[in-house]
C-alpha positions as MATLAB code, in Angstrom:
seq = 'MTSSARVQLGSSDLSVFPLNLGGNVFGWSADQDQSFAVLDAYAAAGGNFVDTADVYSAWAPGNSGGESETIIGAWAAARDNRDGLVIATKIGAHPEFKGLKAENIATAAEASLKRLGTDRIDLLYTHFDDESTPVEEIMTALDELVRAGKVRQIAASNISPARLRASMQFARREGLAEYVALQPHYNLGFRAAYESELAGVAAEFGISCVPYYALAGGFLTGKYRAGGPAVDSVRASAAEKLAASELGQRVLAALDAVAEAHDVAVATVALAWLAAQPTVAAPIASARTVEQLADLVAFPELVLTQAELDALTAASTAEASA';
ca = [
      -8.163    2.375   18.199;
     -11.339    4.084   17.164;
     -12.876    4.882   13.821;
     -12.207    8.590   14.463;
      -8.543    8.173   13.490;
      -8.438    9.285    9.859;
      -6.053   10.892    7.391;
      -6.827   12.629    4.113;
      -5.327   11.431    0.844;
      -3.834   14.434   -0.928;
      -6.418   17.060   -1.767;
      -9.127   14.428   -2.216;
     -12.274   13.751   -0.234;
     -10.985   10.310    0.767;
     -10.627   10.021    4.538;
      -8.861    6.822    5.526;
      -7.631    4.802    8.493;
      -3.847    5.249    8.941;
      -3.170    1.571    8.173;
      -3.995    0.558    4.603;
      -4.815   -3.163    4.768;
      -3.022   -5.027    1.996;
      -5.147   -7.522    0.090;
      -2.330   -9.315   -1.723;
      -2.684  -12.352    0.555;
      -6.424  -12.782   -0.013;
      -7.021  -15.765   -2.252;
      -3.338  -16.692   -2.032;
      -1.891  -17.454    1.413;
      -5.236  -16.684    3.062;
      -8.370  -18.460    1.835;
     -11.783  -16.791    1.818;
     -12.663  -17.663    5.416;
      -9.284  -16.448    6.700;
      -9.568  -13.305    4.581;
     -13.039  -12.551    5.918;
     -11.751  -12.963    9.486;
      -8.893  -10.508    8.890;
     -11.193   -8.017    7.180;
     -13.723   -8.294   10.034;
     -11.004   -7.636   12.611;
      -9.656   -4.705   10.612;
     -13.121   -3.148   10.366;
     -13.694   -3.737   14.089;
     -10.491   -1.780   14.794;
     -11.868    1.163   12.833;
     -10.234    0.274    9.520;
     -11.827    1.357    6.250;
      -8.976    1.407    3.681;
      -8.381   -1.826    1.749;
      -5.776   -2.204   -1.001;
      -5.822   -4.775   -3.785;
      -4.993   -5.166   -7.490;
      -6.501   -6.915  -10.474;
      -3.417   -9.141  -10.776;
      -3.686  -10.494   -7.185;
      -2.935  -13.379   -7.192;
      -2.360  -14.592  -10.739;
       1.000  -16.065   -9.705;
      -0.549  -18.680   -7.407;
      -1.216  -22.165   -8.837;
      -4.793  -22.419  -10.065;
      -5.381  -18.659   -9.969;
      -5.873  -16.358  -12.947;
      -5.870  -12.932  -11.272;
      -8.670  -11.051   -9.560;
      -9.078  -13.487   -6.680;
      -8.359  -10.812   -4.070;
     -10.853   -8.357   -5.592;
     -13.503  -11.083   -5.668;
     -12.998  -11.902   -1.981;
     -13.089   -8.247   -0.933;
     -16.246   -7.694   -2.967;
     -17.902  -10.753   -1.468;
     -16.975   -9.620    2.044;
     -18.325   -6.099    1.518;
     -21.565   -7.543    0.165;
     -21.891  -10.015    3.030;
     -21.283   -7.305    5.644;
     -23.299   -4.648    3.784;
     -20.592   -2.095    4.527;
     -19.521   -0.938    1.063;
     -20.388    2.711    1.668;
     -18.083    2.857    4.683;
     -15.072    1.512    2.797;
     -12.360    3.101    0.705;
     -11.412    0.367   -1.740;
      -8.213    0.864   -3.711;
      -7.266   -1.359   -6.621;
      -4.641   -1.295   -9.334;
      -4.772   -2.003  -13.054;
      -2.230   -2.612  -15.788;
      -0.616   -5.873  -14.651;
      -3.407   -8.458  -15.021;
      -2.412  -11.164  -17.536;
      -5.411  -10.278  -19.724;
      -5.159   -6.499  -19.314;
      -1.503   -5.542  -19.435;
      -0.339   -1.995  -20.024;
      -1.929    1.442  -19.870;
      -3.307    2.093  -23.331;
      -6.586    3.981  -23.086;
      -8.705    1.045  -24.227;
      -7.016   -1.286  -21.756;
      -7.520    1.120  -18.852;
     -11.249    1.214  -19.561;
     -11.548   -2.564  -19.989;
      -9.464   -3.409  -16.925;
     -11.442   -1.007  -14.744;
     -14.731   -2.584  -15.845;
     -13.380   -6.031  -14.974;
     -12.320   -4.817  -11.525;
     -15.721   -3.230  -10.903;
     -17.396   -6.523  -11.736;
     -15.158   -8.600   -9.479;
     -15.536   -6.121   -6.610;
     -19.312   -6.144   -7.098;
     -19.470   -2.356   -6.904;
     -20.413    0.610   -9.068;
     -17.308    2.679   -8.252;
     -13.674    2.246   -7.310;
     -12.678    4.708   -4.611;
      -9.004    4.876   -5.557;
      -7.660    3.480   -8.835;
      -3.902    3.084   -9.302;
      -1.881    2.485  -12.408;
       0.029   -0.529  -11.058;
       3.215   -0.107  -13.115;
       3.919    2.797  -15.400;
       3.764    1.947  -19.106;
       6.392    4.176  -20.674;
       5.339    3.072  -24.159;
       2.123    5.033  -23.603;
       2.186    8.855  -23.417;
       1.152   10.304  -20.068;
      -1.423   12.355  -21.966;
      -3.225    9.185  -23.069;
      -3.069    7.633  -19.601;
      -4.328   10.691  -17.732;
      -7.100   11.338  -20.239;
      -8.337    7.741  -19.982;
      -8.286    7.876  -16.175;
     -10.107   11.216  -16.201;
     -12.853    9.677  -18.327;
     -13.411    7.007  -15.671;
     -13.696    9.705  -13.002;
     -16.115   11.763  -15.089;
     -18.228    8.646  -15.683;
     -18.495    8.107  -11.919;
     -16.772    4.733  -12.087;
     -13.700    5.957  -10.184;
     -13.610    8.545   -7.385;
      -9.886    9.329   -7.304;
      -6.786    8.200   -9.191;
      -3.268    7.312   -8.117;
       0.019    5.914   -9.407;
       2.394    3.154   -8.358;
       5.874    2.238   -9.561;
       6.467    5.377  -11.613;
       9.554    7.519  -12.211;
       9.807   11.050  -10.835;
       9.891   12.481  -14.361;
       6.777   10.636  -15.523;
       4.927   11.495  -12.299;
       5.716   15.190  -12.702;
       4.749   15.136  -16.393;
       1.458   13.405  -15.567;
       0.559   15.989  -12.942;
       1.573   18.933  -15.103;
      -0.570   17.686  -17.991;
      -3.569   17.016  -15.736;
      -3.381   20.491  -14.209;
      -2.919   22.183  -17.547;
      -5.933   20.404  -19.042;
      -8.143   20.445  -15.941;
      -8.207   16.647  -15.637;
      -8.333   14.397  -12.595;
      -4.985   14.371  -10.786;
      -3.149   11.682   -8.885;
      -3.890   12.092   -5.176;
      -1.763    9.169   -3.969;
       1.483    7.454   -4.851;
       2.312    3.859   -3.950;
       6.081    3.280   -3.898;
       8.287    0.610   -2.323;
       9.370    2.313    0.896;
      10.264    1.137    4.391;
      12.970    1.381    7.066;
      15.189   -1.007    5.135;
      14.566    0.478    1.682;
      14.600    4.254    1.660;
      16.804    5.630   -1.088;
      14.551    4.898   -4.066;
      11.713    7.003   -2.655;
      13.547    9.657   -0.692;
      16.057   10.575   -3.410;
      13.557   12.262   -5.753;
      10.055   10.777   -5.735;
       9.260   12.166   -2.292;
      10.078   15.653   -3.538;
       7.700   15.327   -6.489;
       4.966   14.018   -4.186;
       5.451   16.995   -1.858;
       5.517   19.425   -4.784;
       2.096   18.321   -5.997;
       0.501   17.494   -2.645;
       0.362   13.756   -3.345;
       0.029   11.369   -0.404;
       2.481    8.490   -0.149;
       0.890    5.096    0.548;
       3.972    2.854    0.700;
       3.909   -0.854   -0.091;
       6.277   -3.420    1.479;
       5.937   -1.263    4.585;
       7.225   -4.203    6.642;
       9.826   -5.329    4.080;
       8.138   -8.624    3.328;
       7.883   -9.443    7.030;
      11.457   -8.532    7.987;
      10.339   -5.500    9.988;
       8.089   -7.660   12.167;
      11.267   -8.910   13.837;
      10.574  -12.567   13.170;
      13.557  -12.877   10.821;
      16.849  -12.869   12.704;
      20.403  -13.694   11.644;
      21.054  -17.192   12.933;
      17.476  -17.469   14.139;
      14.885  -20.120   13.314;
      13.626  -20.427    9.752;
      10.270  -18.824    8.995;
       7.685  -20.630    6.901;
       6.635  -17.918    4.475;
       6.376  -17.517    0.716;
       8.329  -14.257    1.062;
      11.017  -15.544    3.418;
      14.045  -15.352    1.104;
      14.136  -11.565    0.719;
      13.495  -11.006    4.419;
      16.197  -13.508    5.392;
      18.700  -11.736    3.149;
      17.965   -8.405    4.818;
      18.175  -10.001    8.268;
      21.664  -11.282    7.481;
      22.938   -7.873    6.349;
      24.683   -5.278    8.492;
      21.905   -2.813    7.684;
      19.222   -5.265    8.735;
      20.869   -6.055   12.038;
      21.364   -2.364   12.807;
      17.716   -1.556   12.002;
      16.437   -4.468   14.092;
      18.546   -3.405   17.065;
      17.087    0.104   16.903;
      13.552   -1.266   16.511;
      14.017   -3.661   19.422;
      15.085   -0.836   21.730;
      12.090    1.362   20.891;
       9.640   -1.556   20.981;
      10.881   -2.563   24.431;
      10.581    0.994   25.727;
       6.929    1.153   24.701;
       6.082   -2.524   25.307;
       4.836   -2.914   21.745;
       5.715   -5.157   18.814;
       8.587   -4.397   16.440;
       6.109   -4.182   13.525;
       4.132   -1.503   15.376;
       7.266    0.650   15.710;
       8.310    0.133   12.084;
       4.914    1.323   10.850;
       4.891    4.278   13.233;
       8.284    5.423   11.915;
       7.087    5.136    8.328;
       3.849    7.018    8.999;
       5.879    9.854   10.547;
       7.901   10.454    7.366;
       7.177   13.460    5.121;
       4.344   12.867    2.590;
       3.393    9.446    4.063;
      -0.327    9.094    4.784;
      -1.074    5.395    5.278;
       1.451    2.551    5.054;
       0.236   -0.704    3.525;
       0.663   -3.955    5.433;
      -1.059   -7.293    5.040;
      -1.991  -10.002    7.507;
      -2.866  -13.639    6.930;
      -4.320  -14.017   10.416;
      -6.194  -11.959   12.960;
      -3.260  -12.428   15.350;
      -0.865  -10.794   12.893;
      -3.257   -7.892   12.356;
      -3.278   -6.799   15.995;
       0.268   -5.389   15.886;
      -0.472   -3.539   12.648;
      -3.634   -1.684   13.680;
      -1.952   -0.666   16.945;
       0.556    1.716   15.355;
      -1.601    4.881   15.101;
      -1.826    4.927   18.916;
       1.960    4.742   19.305;
       3.583    8.154   19.753;
       7.326    8.033   19.150;
       9.587   10.751   20.526;
      11.744   12.741   18.137;
      14.790   11.045   19.640;
      13.305    7.624   18.866;
      12.450    8.641   15.324;
      15.954    9.997   14.872;
      17.520    6.778   16.188;
      15.517    4.673   13.746;
      16.357    7.010   10.884;
      20.054    6.927   11.751;
      20.079    3.129   11.902;
      18.911    2.965    8.295;
      20.709    6.021    6.929;
      23.467    3.979    5.293;
      20.861    2.516    2.934;
      19.284    5.889    2.297;
      22.586    7.409    1.212;
      23.830    4.374   -0.728;
];
């Protein structure tokens, strides 16, 4: 993999590595030294696109939120590579800055800037839509951050098709900053929620999909098998449930066949399928160790045949049409 492999996010000037490195584990299941090692390996593979959120990882004992941003900021400062990175973070879910009222958007963004130790956020997401706040207020507040130079581009996560369309229509009508990326839950084992309507809205407005849970909480790495050994992971329960289902077993069988044909890991194939879907620009996946990262950064080099893509799609079609 070389640093020349890049994709554009929507109509923006953001050019990113095809794997978006998830920062949810930093400061949670990976301490600072482990996080630095993963980030170093990602950068060495040509990676430049790091995803985090202000709430990561408030749920962990002893944490208050912002730990991941702090680690990423410290790493960028230590490596003096900030200008070569595209740092994406999300606001609206931090315990101290919940919701998307205009004042909260401004305050939360300032807090993220401070923790990241930077003067601009490359891509700022609304983490969860706040339907108690009009889209007009949200988009205007985000546009103000862009005009102030504190944010380069804006994006949305966990939003309904109707609210996404309304947000884009308002922004275009008023000449405001528009969402260039959308971060939905989307993977081989969970397709219907995105494909049913959101994907169409993204395509309509030229928004790039940057899916989270790209590996279904680890299930699509192949390490969770029905009747197989238990996996020591904080996210094991959901993956184990999928592994025990008929859908999960069918998807794994299809992944195994393609992975064997190419002599690559199951995770590599799962990410390659996702990246090949309409509107998808850069799937998000996280790694606690450098060893885990290797299979993730390998996927842009994997070229799947149409027959292989079709077989994977067919294996998961029951979920997509459910």
